[in-house]
Structure formats: structure tokens, C-alpha cells
C-alpha positions in Angstrom: 4.1 -89.0 14.5 7.8 -89.7 14.5 10.5 -87.5 13.1 13.5 -89.1 11.6 16.6 -87.3 12.8 19.2 -87.0 10.0 22.9 -86.6 10.8 25.0 -84.3 8.7 28.3 -85.8 7.8 30.9 -83.0 7.4 32.9 -83.2 4.3 36.6 -83.7 4.9 37.4 -81.9 1.7 38.9 -78.4 2.0 36.5 -75.7 1.0 37.8 -73.6 -1.9 37.5 -70.5 0.3 40.0 -71.9 2.8 42.7 -72.5 0.2 43.7 -68.8 0.3 45.8 -69.1 3.4 48.9 -67.5 2.1 50.1 -64.2 0.8 52.0 -65.0 -2.5 54.6 -62.6 -3.8 56.2 -63.3 -7.1 58.7 -61.2 -9.0 59.1 -58.4 -6.5 61.6 -55.8 -7.8 60.8 -52.7 -5.7 63.9 -50.7 -4.8 66.8 -53.2 -4.4 64.6 -56.4 -4.4 66.0 -58.9 -7.0 62.9 -60.4 -8.6 62.1 -62.4 -5.4 59.3 -64.9 -4.6 58.0 -65.5 -1.1 54.9 -67.1 0.5 53.7 -65.7 3.8 51.3 -67.7 6.0 48.1 -65.8 6.9 46.8 -65.6 10.5 50.4 -66.1 11.7 53.1 -63.8 13.1 55.8 -63.4 10.4 59.0 -61.5 11.2 61.3 -60.1 8.5 64.9 -59.9 9.4 68.2 -58.9 7.7 70.8 -56.2 7.8 69.8 -52.6 7.5 69.2 -51.9 3.8 68.7 -55.5 2.8 65.2 -54.9 1.4 62.9 -55.7 4.4 60.9 -52.4 4.2 60.8 -52.6 0.4 59.1 -56.0 0.6 56.8 -55.4 3.5 55.9 -51.7 3.2 56.6 -50.7 -0.4 55.2 -53.9 -1.9 52.7 -55.9 0.2 51.2 -53.0 2.3 51.3 -50.5 -0.6 49.4 -52.8 -2.9 46.8 -53.6 -0.3 46.2 -49.8 0.3 46.1 -49.1 -3.4 43.5 -51.8 -4.1 41.3 -50.6 -1.2 41.5 -47.0 -2.6 40.4 -48.3 -6.0 37.1 -49.4 -4.5 36.1 -45.8 -4.0 34.6 -43.6 -6.8 36.9 -41.5 -9.0 35.5 -38.4 -7.2 36.6 -39.7 -3.8 39.9 -41.0 -5.1 40.7 -37.4 -6.3 41.0 -36.4 -2.6 43.2 -39.3 -1.6 46.9 -39.8 -2.2 47.6 -41.5 -5.5 49.5 -44.7 -5.0 51.6 -46.3 -7.8 51.4 -50.1 -8.3 54.5 -51.7 -6.8 57.0 -53.3 -9.2 55.9 -56.9 -8.8 54.5 -59.6 -11.1 52.0 -61.4 -8.8 50.5 -60.4 -5.4 47.8 -62.9 -4.2 46.0 -63.4 -1.0 46.2 -59.9 0.2 43.8 -58.6 3.0 43.2 -55.1 4.3 46.5 -53.8 5.6 46.8 -51.5 8.6 50.2 -49.9 8.8 51.7 -48.9 12.1 55.1 -47.4 11.2 57.7 -45.2 12.9 56.9 -42.0 10.9 56.8 -39.1 13.4 53.4 -37.8 14.1 52.4 -34.4 12.7 54.7 -31.6 13.7 51.7 -29.3 14.1 52.3 -27.4 17.4 48.5 -27.7 18.2 48.7 -31.5 18.0 48.8 -33.3 21.3 48.6 -37.0 22.5 45.0 -36.3 23.4 43.9 -34.8 20.1 45.5 -37.6 17.9 44.0 -40.5 19.9 40.4 -39.0 20.3 40.8 -39.0 24.1 40.5 -35.2 24.2 37.3 -35.3 22.1 35.6 -37.7 24.5 36.9 -35.8 27.5 35.5 -32.5 26.2 32.0 -34.1 25.8 32.2 -35.5 29.4 33.0 -32.0 30.7 30.3 -30.3 28.6 27.7 -32.7 30.2 29.0 -33.0 33.8 31.2 -29.9 34.4 30.0 -27.2 36.8 29.4 -24.4 36.2 28.1 -25.4 32.7 29.8 -23.1 30.2 28.6 -24.5 26.8 29.1 -27.2 24.2 32.3 -29.4 23.8 33.7 -26.5 21.8 33.9 -24.5 25.0 36.6 -26.9 26.2 38.7 -27.0 23.0 41.9 -25.0 22.9 41.6 -25.0 19.1 38.3 -23.1 19.0 38.3 -19.3 19.7 35.3 -17.5 21.2 33.8 -15.3 18.6 30.6 -13.2 18.3 29.0 -11.0 15.6 25.9 -9.2 14.6 24.5 -7.7 11.4 21.7 -7.4 9.0 20.7 -10.3 6.7 18.4 -10.3 3.7 15.7 -13.0 3.4 13.5 -13.7 0.4 10.0 -14.3 1.8 6.7 -14.2 -0.2 8.2 -12.4 -3.1 9.6 -9.7 -0.9 13.1 -9.0 0.4 13.0 -8.6 4.2 16.0 -7.4 6.2 16.4 -8.8 9.7 19.0 -8.2 12.3 20.8 -11.4 13.5 23.6 -12.1 16.0 25.6 -15.1 16.8 28.2 -16.2 19.3 30.5 -19.3 19.6 32.0 -20.1 23.0 35.4 -21.7 22.5 38.0 -22.8 25.0 41.1 -21.2 23.4 43.2 -18.9 25.6 43.0 -15.5 23.9 46.5 -14.5 25.0 48.4 -17.4 23.4 45.7 -18.5 20.9 45.8 -22.1 22.2 49.5 -22.5 21.9 50.4 -22.6 25.6 53.3 -20.3 25.2 53.9 -16.7 24.1 56.8 -15.4 22.1 59.1 -12.5 22.7 61.2 -11.2 19.8 64.6 -9.7 20.3 64.4 -6.7 18.0 68.2 -6.4 17.7 68.1 -9.8 15.8 65.5 -8.4 13.3 67.4 -5.4 12.1 70.6 -3.3 12.4 69.2 0.1 13.5 72.3 2.0 12.3 71.4 1.2 8.7 68.5 2.1 6.5 66.3 -0.5 4.9 67.8 0.1 1.5 71.3 -0.4 3.0 70.3 -3.9 4.2 69.1 -3.2 7.8 66.9 -6.3 7.9 68.6 -9.4 9.1 65.6 -11.8 8.8 66.2 -14.7 6.4 64.4 -14.2 3.1 63.6 -10.5 3.8 65.6 -8.9 1.1 65.1 -5.4 -0.4 65.8 -6.8 -3.9 62.5 -8.7 -4.3 58.8 -8.2 -3.4 59.5 -7.2 0.2 61.7 -4.4 -1.1 58.9 -3.1 -3.4 56.4 -3.3 -0.6 58.6 -1.5 2.0 59.8 1.1 -0.4 56.3 1.8 -1.9 54.3 1.7 1.3 55.0 5.4 2.2 54.8 4.6 6.0 58.5 5.4 6.4 61.6 6.6 4.5 63.6 3.5 3.4 66.8 5.6 3.0 66.7 6.8 6.7 68.5 4.8 9.4 66.0 2.9 11.6 67.3 4.5 14.8 66.1 7.9 13.5 62.5 6.6 12.9 59.8 8.4 14.7 57.6 6.4 17.1 54.9 6.1 14.4 57.3 5.0 11.7 58.8 2.3 14.0 55.3 1.1 14.9 54.4 0.9 11.2 57.6 -1.0 10.5 57.1 -3.5 13.3 53.5 -3.8 14.3 51.2 -2.3 11.6 48.1 -4.5 10.9 47.6 -5.8 7.3 46.8 -2.8 5.1 46.0 -2.7 1.4 48.5 -0.5 -0.6 49.1 0.1 -4.3 52.7 0.0 -5.6 53.3 0.6 -9.3 49.6 0.1 -10.0 49.7 -3.3 -8.3 47.5 -4.0 -5.3 49.5 -5.4 -2.4 49.2 -6.0 1.3 51.6 -4.4 3.8 52.0 -5.9 7.2 54.4 -5.1 10.1 57.5 -7.3 10.6 56.4 -8.9 13.9 52.9 -10.1 12.8 54.4 -11.3 9.5 57.1 -13.3 11.3 54.5 -14.8 13.7 52.4 -16.0 10.9 55.1 -17.2 8.6 57.6 -18.7 11.0 56.3 -19.0 14.6 53.1 -20.7 13.6 55.2 -23.7 12.5 56.8 -26.4 14.6 60.5 -25.5 15.0 61.6 -29.0 14.0 59.9 -28.6 10.6 61.8 -25.4 9.7 64.7 -25.2 7.3 68.0 -25.1 9.2 68.7 -21.4 8.5 65.2 -20.4 9.6 65.5 -22.5 12.8 68.9 -20.8 13.6 67.2 -17.4 13.2 64.3 -18.4 15.5 66.7 -19.8 18.1 68.6 -16.6 18.4 65.7 -14.1 17.9 62.8 -15.7 19.7 62.2 -16.6 23.3 59.3 -18.9 24.1 57.8 -18.4 27.6 54.8 -20.1 29.2 51.6 -18.1 28.7 51.0 -16.1 31.9 47.2 -16.1 31.4 46.6 -19.9 31.0 49.7 -21.2 32.7 50.6 -23.2 29.6 47.3 -25.2 29.6 46.2 -23.5 26.3 42.7 -23.0 27.7 40.7 -19.9 28.5 39.4 -19.0 32.0 36.0 -20.4 31.4 37.2 -23.8 30.4 39.5 -23.9 33.4 36.7 -22.8 35.8 34.3 -25.7 34.9 35.1 -28.7 37.1 34.0 -32.3 37.8 34.8 -33.4 41.4 37.2 -30.5 41.7 39.1 -31.4 38.5 39.1 -29.1 35.4 39.8 -30.4 31.9 43.2 -28.7 32.1 44.0 -30.7 35.3 42.8 -33.9 33.6 45.0 -33.4 30.5 48.0 -32.6 32.7 47.6 -35.8 34.7 49.7 -38.8 34.0 47.4 -41.1 31.9 47.6 -44.0 34.5 46.3 -41.5 37.1 43.7 -40.1 34.8 42.4 -43.7 34.1 41.8 -44.1 37.8 39.9 -40.8 38.0 37.7 -41.7 35.0 36.9 -45.1 36.7 35.6 -43.2 39.7 33.0 -41.2 37.6 29.7 -43.1 38.0 27.2 -41.1 35.9 24.5 -43.2 34.1 23.7 -40.3 31.7 27.1 -40.5 30.0 27.9 -44.2 30.8 28.7 -45.3 27.2 31.0 -42.3 26.8 32.8 -43.0 30.0 33.2 -46.6 29.1 34.8 -45.7 25.7 37.1 -43.1 27.3 38.2 -45.6 30.0 39.0 -48.2 27.4 41.0 -45.7 25.4 43.0 -44.7 28.4 43.5 -48.3 29.6 45.0 -49.0 26.2 47.7 -46.4 26.9 48.6 -48.1 30.2 48.5 -51.6 28.6 50.9 -50.6 25.8 53.4 -49.0 28.3 52.5 -45.4 27.7 50.8 -44.7 31.0 53.5 -42.2 31.9 52.4 -39.8 29.2 49.9 -37.0 29.6 47.2 -36.0 27.1 48.6 -32.5 26.9 52.0 -33.8 25.6 52.8 -32.3 22.1 53.1 -35.1 19.5 56.2 -33.5 18.1 58.1 -34.4 21.3 57.3 -38.1 21.1 60.1 -40.5 20.1 59.7 -42.8 17.1 58.9 -45.7 19.3 56.4 -43.7 21.4 54.7 -42.4 18.2 54.3 -46.0 16.8 52.8 -47.2 20.1 50.4 -44.3 20.2 49.2 -45.3 16.7 48.7 -48.9 18.0 46.2 -47.7 20.6 43.2 -47.5 18.2 43.7 -51.0 17.0 44.0 -52.8 20.4 40.3 -53.0 21.1 39.3 -53.5 17.5 36.8 -56.4 16.7 38.2 -56.7 13.1 39.7 -60.0 12.2 41.5 -61.3 9.1 43.3 -58.0 8.8 47.0 -57.6 8.0 48.9 -55.6 10.6 52.2 -54.3 9.5 54.7 -53.1 12.1 58.1 -51.4 11.6 60.4 -52.3 14.5 57.7 -52.0 17.3 60.4 -52.6 20.0 62.3 -49.4 19.1 62.9 -47.3 22.2 61.8 -50.1 24.5 63.6 -51.5 27.5 64.0 -55.3 27.6 61.3 -55.2 30.3 58.9 -53.5 28.0 59.6 -55.7 25.0 57.9 -58.6 26.8 54.7 -56.6 27.0 55.0 -55.6 23.3 55.4 -59.3 22.3 52.2 -60.1 24.2 50.3 -57.4 22.2 51.6 -58.8 18.9 50.6 -62.3 19.8 47.1 -61.1 20.9 46.5 -59.4 17.5 47.6 -62.7 15.8 45.4 -64.8 18.1 42.3 -62.8 17.0 42.8 -64.2 13.5 44.9 -61.5 12.0 48.1 -61.7 9.9 50.9 -59.8 11.7 54.0 -58.8 9.7 56.8 -57.3 11.7 60.1 -55.9 10.5 62.5 -56.4 13.4 66.1 -56.8 14.6 65.7 -57.7 18.2 66.2 -61.5 19.0 63.5 -61.2 21.8 60.8 -60.5 19.2 62.2 -62.7 16.4 61.9 -65.6 18.9 58.1 -65.4 19.1 57.6 -65.6 15.3 55.7 -68.4 13.7 57.5 -67.8 10.4 60.7 -65.9 9.6 61.8 -64.4 6.3 65.5 -63.3 6.3 66.6 -61.0 3.5 70.2 -60.2 2.4 72.8 -61.4 2.2 74.2 -57.8 2.3 72.7 -54.3 2.1 71.9 -52.1 -0.9 73.0 -53.7 -4.2 74.3 -56.7 -2.2 70.9 -57.4 -0.7 67.4 -57.9 -2.0 67.4 -61.7 -2.0 65.5 -64.1 0.3 68.3 -66.0 2.2 66.0 -68.0 4.5 62.3 -68.8 5.0 61.1 -71.0 7.9 61.0 -71.3 11.6 63.1 -69.6 14.2 65.0 -72.8 15.0 65.7 -73.2 11.3 67.0 -69.6 11.2 69.5 -70.4 14.0 71.1 -73.1 12.0 70.7 -71.5 8.6 74.2 -70.1 8.2 72.8 -66.7 7.2 74.2 -63.5 8.7 71.2 -63.2 11.0 71.4 -66.9 12.0 75.1 -66.6 12.6 74.6 -63.6 15.0 71.2 -64.6 16.4 72.7 -66.0 19.7 75.6 -63.6 19.9 75.9 -62.0 23.4 78.4 -59.2 24.1 80.5 -60.1 27.1 81.1 -57.8 30.0 84.4 -55.9 29.8 87.3 -57.4 31.9 88.6 -53.9 32.5 86.9 -50.5 32.0 88.5 -47.2 31.1 89.1 -44.7 33.9 87.4 -41.2 33.6 89.5 -38.1 32.9 87.0 -35.9 34.7 83.2 -35.5 35.2 80.3 -33.5 34.1 78.3 -32.3 37.2 74.5 -32.3 36.9 72.8 -30.8 40.0 69.1 -30.4 40.8 67.8 -31.7 37.4 64.0 -31.3 37.3 63.0 -31.4 33.6 59.8 -33.3 33.1 59.6 -36.1 35.6 63.2 -35.8 37.0 63.0 -35.6 40.8 65.8 -33.1 41.7 68.5 -35.4 40.3 72.2 -35.0 41.2 74.7 -37.0 39.2 78.3 -36.9 38.0 78.7 -38.1 34.4 82.2 -39.4 33.9 84.1 -37.9 30.9 86.7 -39.6 28.7 84.8 -42.9 28.8 81.8 -44.6 27.2 78.7 -43.9 29.4 75.4 -45.5 28.9 72.2 -43.9 30.3 69.5 -46.5 30.5 66.1 -47.3 32.2 62.6 -48.3 31.3 60.7 -46.2 28.7 59.6 -43.0 30.3 62.0 -43.1 33.2 63.6 -39.8 32.4 66.7 -40.7 30.4 66.3 -38.2 27.5 65.1 -35.5 30.0 68.3 -36.0 32.0 70.7 -36.1 29.0 69.2 -33.6 26.6 67.8 -31.3 29.3 71.1 -31.1 31.3 73.7 -31.4 28.5 72.5 -29.0 25.8 74.1 -29.1 22.3 76.8 -26.5 21.7 79.9 -25.5 23.6 81.8 -28.6 22.7 78.7 -30.9 22.8 77.6 -32.7 19.7 74.1 -34.1 20.2 72.7 -36.6 17.8 69.0 -37.4 18.4 66.4 -39.5 16.7 65.0 -36.7 14.6 64.0 -37.6 11.1 66.3 -36.7 8.2 64.4 -34.3 5.9 65.1 -34.4 2.2 63.2 -34.6 -1.1 63.8 -37.1 -3.9 66.4 -34.7 -5.1 68.5 -35.2 -1.9 71.0 -38.0 -1.7 74.0 -38.9 0.6 76.3 -36.7 -1.4 74.1 -33.6 -0.9 73.1 -34.3 2.7 76.7 -34.8 4.0 78.1 -31.9 2.0 80.3 -34.3 0.0 79.1 -32.8 -3.3 80.7 -29.4 -2.6 84.3 -30.6 -2.7 83.5 -32.9 -5.6 82.0 -30.0 -7.6 85.0 -27.8 -6.9 87.4 -30.6 -7.9 85.6 -31.0 -11.2 85.4 -27.3 -11.8 89.2 -26.8 -11.1 90.3 -29.6 -13.3 88.1 -28.5 -16.2 88.3 -24.7 -15.8 84.6 -24.2 -15.5 82.0 -23.1 -12.8 81.2 -25.5 -9.9 77.4 -24.8 -10.5 77.6 -26.9 -13.7 78.1 -30.1 -11.6 74.9 -29.7 -9.7 71.7 -31.3 -10.9 69.8 -28.7 -9.0 71.6 -25.7 -10.6 73.1 -24.8 -14.0 74.1 -28.3 -14.9 70.6 -29.7 -14.7 69.1 -31.4 -17.8 66.5 -28.9 -19.1 64.0 -31.6 -20.0 63.6 -33.1 -16.5 65.1 -30.1 -14.5 67.7 -32.4 -13.1 65.3 -35.0 -11.7 66.3 -37.8 -14.1 62.6 -38.7 -14.5 59.6 -36.9 -15.8 56.5 -37.1 -13.6 53.1 -37.1 -15.3 50.1 -36.3 -13.0 47.0 -38.4 -13.9 44.6 -36.8 -11.4 43.0 -39.5 -9.2 45.1 -42.2 -10.9 48.7 -42.9 -9.7 51.1 -40.5 -11.4 53.6 -42.0 -13.9 57.4 -41.5 -13.6 59.2 -42.1 -16.9 63.0 -42.0 -17.4 64.0 -38.7 -19.1 64.8 -39.5 -22.7 67.0 -36.4 -23.0 69.5 -37.4 -20.3 68.7 -41.1 -20.0 68.1 -40.6 -16.2 71.6 -39.1 -15.7 70.1 -35.8 -14.6 72.8 -33.6 -16.2 73.1 -31.8 -19.6 75.1 -33.8 -22.2 77.7 -31.0 -22.3 78.4 -31.4 -18.6 79.0 -35.1 -18.9 81.9 -34.3 -21.3 83.9 -33.0 -18.4 86.0 -35.6 -16.5 87.9 -36.0 -13.3 90.2 -39.0 -13.1 88.5 -40.5 -16.2 84.9 -40.3 -14.7 82.1 -37.8 -15.3 79.9 -36.4 -12.6 77.1 -38.9 -13.2 79.5 -41.8 -13.0 80.9 -40.5 -9.7 77.4 -40.3 -8.2 76.8 -43.9 -9.2 79.8 -45.0 -7.2 79.5 -46.7 -3.9 81.1 -45.1 -0.8 83.8 -47.7 -0.8 84.6 -47.2 -4.5 84.5 -43.4 -4.1 86.8 -43.6 -1.1 89.5 -45.2 -3.2 88.8 -42.9 -6.1 89.2 -39.7 -4.2 92.0 -41.0 -2.0 94.8 -41.1 -4.6 95.7 -40.3 -8.2 94.4 -37.4 -10.3 91.1 -37.3 -8.5 92.7 -37.0 -5.0 90.4 -34.7 -3.0 91.2 -34.7 0.8 88.0 -32.9 1.8 85.8 -35.5 -0.1 87.9 -38.4 1.2 87.4 -37.3 4.8 83.6 -37.4 4.5 83.7 -40.7 2.7 85.9 -42.1 5.5 83.3 -41.2 8.0 80.5 -42.8 5.9 82.6 -46.0 5.7 83.2 -45.8 9.4 79.5 -46.1 10.2 79.0 -49.1 7.9 77.6 -47.3 4.8 80.3 -48.4 2.4 77.8 -50.1 0.1 75.6 -47.0 -0.3 75.7 -45.2 -3.7 76.5 -41.5 -3.5 73.5 -40.5 -5.6 70.8 -42.7 -4.1 67.7 -40.6 -3.2 67.3 -40.1 0.5 63.6 -41.3 0.6 64.8 -44.8 -0.5 67.1 -45.2 2.5 66.0 -47.4 5.4 65.6 -46.1 8.9 68.9 -47.6 10.1 70.7 -46.1 7.1 69.3 -42.6 7.7 70.4 -42.8 11.4 73.9 -43.8 10.5 74.0 -41.1 7.7 73.2 -38.5 10.3 75.8 -39.9 12.7 78.5 -39.7 9.9 77.6 -36.1 9.2 77.6 -34.9 12.8 80.9 -36.7 13.5 82.6 -33.9 11.5 81.6 -31.3 14.1 84.2 -30.2 16.6 83.3 -31.2 20.1 84.7 -33.1 23.1 81.4 -34.7 24.1 79.2 -36.8 21.9 75.6 -37.4 23.0 73.8 -40.2 21.1 70.2 -41.1 21.4 69.6 -44.8 20.7 72.1 -45.2 17.9 71.2 -48.9 17.6 67.7 -48.0 16.2 67.2 -49.9 13.0 70.5 -51.8 13.2 71.0 -55.5 12.6 72.8 -57.6 15.2 75.9 -57.6 12.9 75.7 -53.8 12.5 75.7 -53.3 16.3 79.2 -54.9 16.5 80.4 -52.3 14.0 78.8 -49.5 16.0 80.5 -50.6 19.2 83.8 -50.5 17.4 83.0 -46.9 16.2 82.1 -45.8 19.8 85.4 -47.3 21.0 87.4 -45.4 18.4 85.7 -42.1 19.4 86.5 -42.7 23.1 90.1 -43.8 22.3 90.6 -40.6 20.2 89.9 -38.5 23.4 86.2 -37.9 23.1 83.6 -38.4 25.8 80.6 -40.5 24.6 77.2 -40.5 26.3 74.7 -42.9 24.9 71.0 -43.2 25.8 70.4 -46.8 25.0 68.4 -50.0 25.8 70.4 -52.5 23.8 72.1 -54.9 26.2 75.1 -55.3 23.9 75.8 -51.6 24.3 75.2 -51.7 28.1 77.7 -54.6 28.4 80.3 -52.7 26.4 80.0 -49.5 28.6 82.6 -48.3 31.0 79.9 -46.7 33.2 76.1 -47.1 33.5 73.6 -44.6 34.9 70.3 -46.4 35.4 67.1 -44.4 35.9 63.8 -45.6 37.3 62.5 -47.5 39.1 59.4 -47.0 36.9 58.0 -44.6 34.3 56.5 -41.2 34.6 56.2 -40.0 38.3 57.3 -43.5 39.3 60.7 -42.8 37.7 63.0 -39.8 37.5 65.5 -41.1 40.0 69.0 -42.6 39.7 68.6 -46.2 40.8 72.2 -47.3 39.9 75.6 -45.8 39.0 78.6 -47.9 38.3 80.2 -50.4 36.0 78.2 -53.0 34.1 79.8 -55.8 36.1 78.6 -54.2 39.4 75.1 -53.7 37.9 75.0 -57.4 37.0 76.3 -58.5 40.4 73.8 -56.4 42.3 70.7 -57.2 40.1 69.0 -54.5 42.1 67.1 -52.9 39.2 65.1 -54.1 36.2 68.0 -53.3 33.9 70.4 -55.2 36.1 68.2 -58.3 36.0 67.8 -58.2 32.2 71.5 -57.5 31.7 72.4 -60.4 34.0 70.1 -62.8 32.0 71.6 -61.5 28.8 75.3 -62.0 29.6 74.6 -65.4 31.4 72.6 -66.9 28.5 
């Protein structure tokens, strides 16, 4: 019996399923995009470039990624969609070839004070299970090792229906949690300065309370006056011990005031619940100022800042408790986990080891699991989000990154490039918004947007290869190979700021003299201790203006005019010229259109469907009442002024009838930082990361101080914008200021008068000064990682 072997001849024709190899965008008009068309190859690394505000994020995040997420959400039932954020369809004609988008952006991780690096990456969850299985003595389930679970117990009678009869039985329960009972899992305890809460020479009715929002005119006044626990007309210093205890510490008690049931609670527990339970950075400025002066935070004496109760700290594996493990540098913790050979929990140990190894691989091995997420920089937060995707088996996914090199030393950028290429090589589409030439160089495809920013941007200037970009003649192409040269001569310091015995975080008893009157750059690999040295040893205040990377907070009602304080002198100028109240010229006050309450649009909530925003028909989107728009200053009404660009407004308020020196000074600073194209009334949420950073810089420049401390001011800046920033730094120094910059950008290093380099590594391998001197000396010595990279930069 013979079997004839047939040979399959593969068809050379392209299968129809393989024709969807591009993401097609047609007619994109989101934010400042001008009806653009673009085709992006799939399973390739595409980098989007262009000046800050040119429309990169509008195309990548607000159009492509947003539509992908919206379409995935629509696959769920209406019931499930009701619990998810409603996403509006982007303003675009055609979006074809989309795949599932995973967004890894720079948004700061939750500012919840209970959130740590371990809790957000699931490393803590796995570690708790390991200790609940292997820890000796055994103290309970994984909850017994969690600082977010309190130990509670109770007992009582329960009624049970059984056989037609109601039977009462006594039941008891207990839950063993790991929370430290003293600090309730926060790691620190608070001590309130009573003199900052009230003026004891006054009575409550005379305004004794000095806590923001605690006025006797509103509900608080009715509660205090009607409680009967003390006399509100008696000075607080004459209160009896019981009355003072009731004012400050009384537990929540039901009272009746004017036949209304209310709850009275002492000032201190109320403040602890309303203010101290929040992260300080998330507070409103006036609340934060009160907390700064009234509250001292000290490490909890019972748990030593570990957040864990005595039981959780007593259970150990090989002499290490879960508190010790979370305090370890992650690179050291990885080695310890590798040494645990226990077959009963082998799968769990493997998963935990892989998770921790991802930290080391991505350059975050210097962190510890107990590090609060609110203290992470934007770059660190973005890399922490990357960790869960590194070992993923998913392919044909679209990964979207927003400047993944932010906060990275040139040495670390090489490692980040390797990770991006690895994600691409697994068959994924990788979209990266980026300014650094080192990352643009590895792209398979480049999309350059511009030609300018804001209204002058939103167009595709170039699509193609990196080599094509170099010769394209666009702003990015023109500056792509720019290299700042080392200064021929450097400024001489006028004095020095002595730092002695600095030990914050990983600093190892550092002594350094920071020159004053010059441009000083503090650099080193990520995690080497730069921010710890600068922010820990040179606190803001007393002549020091510190500008960090903290996010700008503002709703869609906020804009550059309100954020910078520019609107105040403008309103006063309108009011003085027209003889009316300044409040009329605020869209958040008396001048607001009554139909849309000054928003300019009317939002309609459609439950699980995306809400609809329609332009207000009453004011036609101008936000003000028609009667307010009849008042003019220099021939313009308030709405027309808010539509002006900074450059236009600078000329308008600089001369003529509208001349307003206070407004002109603010506009000068905005133009100085390169925001001349920005419109005064543009909502803050629509600004790019680089624009927000420069807006904050312009605002803080108004503060009086001899020393300016800037934390990575080049974040989000295009190569062309960096030149402008260097000019601004020079002007600050030439005006007599001392400028200290924490920075990785080689152009800023080359432009410095003095460099302080920390290292040699990160975490406990860093924290030492490895070089002090001029950039030329650093390049000549090439003794540090920074020196080697700077030498390659200036020689290329």
C-alpha cells in the first residue's frame, strides 16, 4: 500500500487579514490638530516629535489611545459601563486599524498617604502571602501583615430562622490585622500646635478660631453655639478643663440645634479626619499653609515608621520580618527572595522574584517597597507603571508612552531604549512621545508635528525615517544634531552655600559647598541622591524659590490668566475704566453667564454613555453675561482679552489706554519662558506637560528670592525650547540670582558654571559626591558616568 505524499504550495497572495498593518488617522481635529491625516505602521516603534504644544499628545493620547479605550469599554454591558469613566469620541473622521492600547503616562500615582510602591505593584500582596505561610511565629492570614487592616473583634446575639422558629445564638468574631494601632498604619503621628487653632484671648463668637473654613457664620457656628458644651461668648483661656476638652477632643455626639439633628465633634478629631487624612500635596494652598504651621509630623514611636503592629513585626523568615523586607532596597530584597527555597510556595516565590527583578531591570532597584507613591517623580511613576507590562505574554498590543526618558540620566536612557525595543520585538505597536535625540534615533518611524505650538501647530510636518527627519528642514530636524558647546569661560562665584553632614534618604554624610551667583547643575544617575541633597538641604523660604516637578492643579475653569494671577489686575483695570465692580469681569463670579454658570459649555450627563458638551447658546461660549461684554478697555471686552495670545496681550497692556503695568509684568515673564503663543483663556487641562512646567516657572519667578532651585526644568521641552531655557537661566544669573538646577540634559550641563555629580550608582550605591568642578574639568577627567556621557555629547 503506497501513500502519495502531496505538497502544499503556499499562496504568495497576501491574506486579507494581513492587510491591516497600519493605524490610519484621517481628519483629526482634537484640541489644536488641524484636520490632519497620518498612517502609523503597526508592530513598529513610532516616535512623535515636535515643540511643546505642537499637538503630539492630542494625536497620540487624546485621539488614538482614547478611541481604543472607548471602543474596549463599549464591549462591556451597559451595567458595567455605568461603573467606568465615560469617554467621549475624539474629534476625528476615521480611525482604522486600532488595537488594544495600554497607556503608560506621566500622571502622578495616587496621592493617598497609604499608597506605597509595594501596594501599587502587587509586590506587597505577594509578600504578605509568603509571610503568612512561612513566617514564624505564625500570626494569621495575609491580613495580619497588612498595614491597611486593623485588628478588630466583637461579640453579640444573632437571630436565626430555623424550622419555623427564631433562635437566638451568641456569636463572636475577630480579625487579626497588621495595622499599627497608634498611627493607624500611617507610619507617623501628628502633633497639633494649639496656638495655631485658636486665639485664647477671644471667645468663639469673637472669632477665636483661626482654622481655615471654621467660621462662626455658617454651620460650624450653629453647632458650636447650640452644643451647650461651653459658652461661646466666654474667652477660651477662661474655659474649665471639661469645657476645653469638649472643644478640642470630644468624641462625635448627636445634638439637636433648632430642631435639626446634628453631630458635634471636637476640633482635633475633626481636623484629623478632614485635613490630616489627605496627602499634603493634594490640599488647597491655604489649607496646606495651615497644616505646615499647625501640624508637626513625627515618626510613630510604637512601630518606628513601619506602619505595622507588633505581631506583624515579630513574625520572621530567616530573621527578616515583613517590615525589614519592605525597608530593603529592592535590588537587595530580590537577592533575599532568590535565597528562599520552599517548594510549598514555589509558584508564589517565582512570581514575586519576577516582579522584583522587573524593578531592577527598569532601573528602579534603588527604591524600597515602603516608599510612598506620592514621593515618586513623574519619570519614576511612569517606570513603576511599566513593571506590570514587562513580563506580559500579550502581543499585537499598542503601548503608548509619554516621554519615558524623563528623569533619566543618559546612562539610564540606553536601558530604557532596550525595553522599548523589546516590547516592539514581541510584536507590539509602540508609540512614544519624546524629545530626546537618543530615543528618537531608535525609531522605525517618526511623525513630526508643528511647525509651531498652540494655534501655530497641529500639522504634520514630516513622516518617515530618522535619517529623513535629519534632512527634512523641520524645526526638529534642524535642531536634531545640535550640541551645546562647553563654555570658554565660566562665571566666578560670589559666595557659597555650605551643606554639612547631609544624610537625607541615601546621602552618606555629604559635605559640599554650593557656589552662589553662578549657574550650578546637580547631576548623577537616577536615584543617586540629587533631589535629596538639593531639596533636603536647601529648603524653600528665606530667600529660596524652589520649583519642583509637582503637577499643576486646576479644573477646566482654570486658565493661564487665573493661575498666574494675571486676571486680577485685568479685572481691576476694566472695573476702574468702566466704574463698576471687578467681580463682574470674572466668569466664576458675578459676571458669569447664568445659563452655563460661566463654563461656556453646557454638560449633559448621559449615564454610562459619554457626556455631551454643547456650546452655551446664551453666551455663545464667551462665558460672560451680555451686559458685561458691553464694557470695554482699549476697545476690547473681557472675552476678547482672554482670547488674546500672551504676545498680543503684552503689547496691548504695555501702552495706550489699556496700559496696566502689573499685568504687563506677568505677561513679560510668560513670554520669557517661551509661552508667547498661549491664549490667556485656554483651559489648563488642555496644556501639554512642557507648557505646564513653564507656566509654573513663570509664576514662581515673581517671588522674591536670591536663590532659585529648579528640578529638571527641561522636562517636556523640545530641543529648540532648551536653547530658550538656557537663555532664561543666564538672564536670571546675570541679574544677580543664584540658580541651582537638578538636571540630566547634557546641554544644560555643558552650559553650567559648576557641576556637582552624585553617584557612583543609585540607592545605597550612591549618595556620595563623585565630582565637583567646571564642565570642562568633568569632560577632561571622564572619571564618572556623567563625565563619559558629557564627553561623548560635546565631542559628537
